[in-house]
N, C-alpha and C positions, 0 to 999 in steps of 0.2 A: 859585378853586382856590388853596390855600395854597402859599407858597414853601417850597422845601426849604432847611433851615438847613445851610449848609456851613461854618459858622464853626469847628466842631470837627474837620473833616476833616484839617487840617494836623497837628495834634497827634496824632491817631489814626494817621495814616500814619507819622509820624516815630517814634512809640513802637513801632509794629509792626516797623519796620525795625530799630530798636535791639534789640528783643526777639529777632528772628530772627538778628541778628548774634551776640548773646550765646549763644543756643542752639546756633548753628553752632560757635562757639568751644568750647563745653563738649563738644560731640560730638567735635571734633577733638582735644581735649586728652586724651581717653581712650586714644588710640592711642600706641604707643611706636614712634617712628621711630628708625632707627639714626643715631648722630651722624656717623659717617664711613663712608658706604657705599662699599664697594670693588667694583670691576668684577669680574665673574666671569671666570675664566680659561677662556674657551671655546676658545681655540686649542689648549690642551693636551688638552681633552676631544674635540676634533674629530678624526675619523679622517682620516689622510692618504690621499688617492687620487691616482693618477698624473696624471689629467687636470686637477687643480687647479694643479699646479706649472708646467705649460707652457701657452703661449698656443695657442689653437685658432682658426683662421680659419673663420668661418661664411660660406658662399657663398649669396648670394641667387639664386634661379632666374633672375631677370632679368639678373644680371650675368654669367652663364655664357656662354661663346661659343656661337654657333649651330652646330648640327650638321647 
């Protein structure tokens, strides 16, 4: 049974990784990313509701006194 020639595997794998890296870079270079992304002002858009301004204590049923 003949031996499998693995002498070219290293160059094949390295060239495949380089090719995939170049293709990935070309794909990413097509997108336009904003240079200085600013945070959206969600606090101004958020409606103010009364229960968000004050602290509310939530009672667990196990911590209530026995009746």
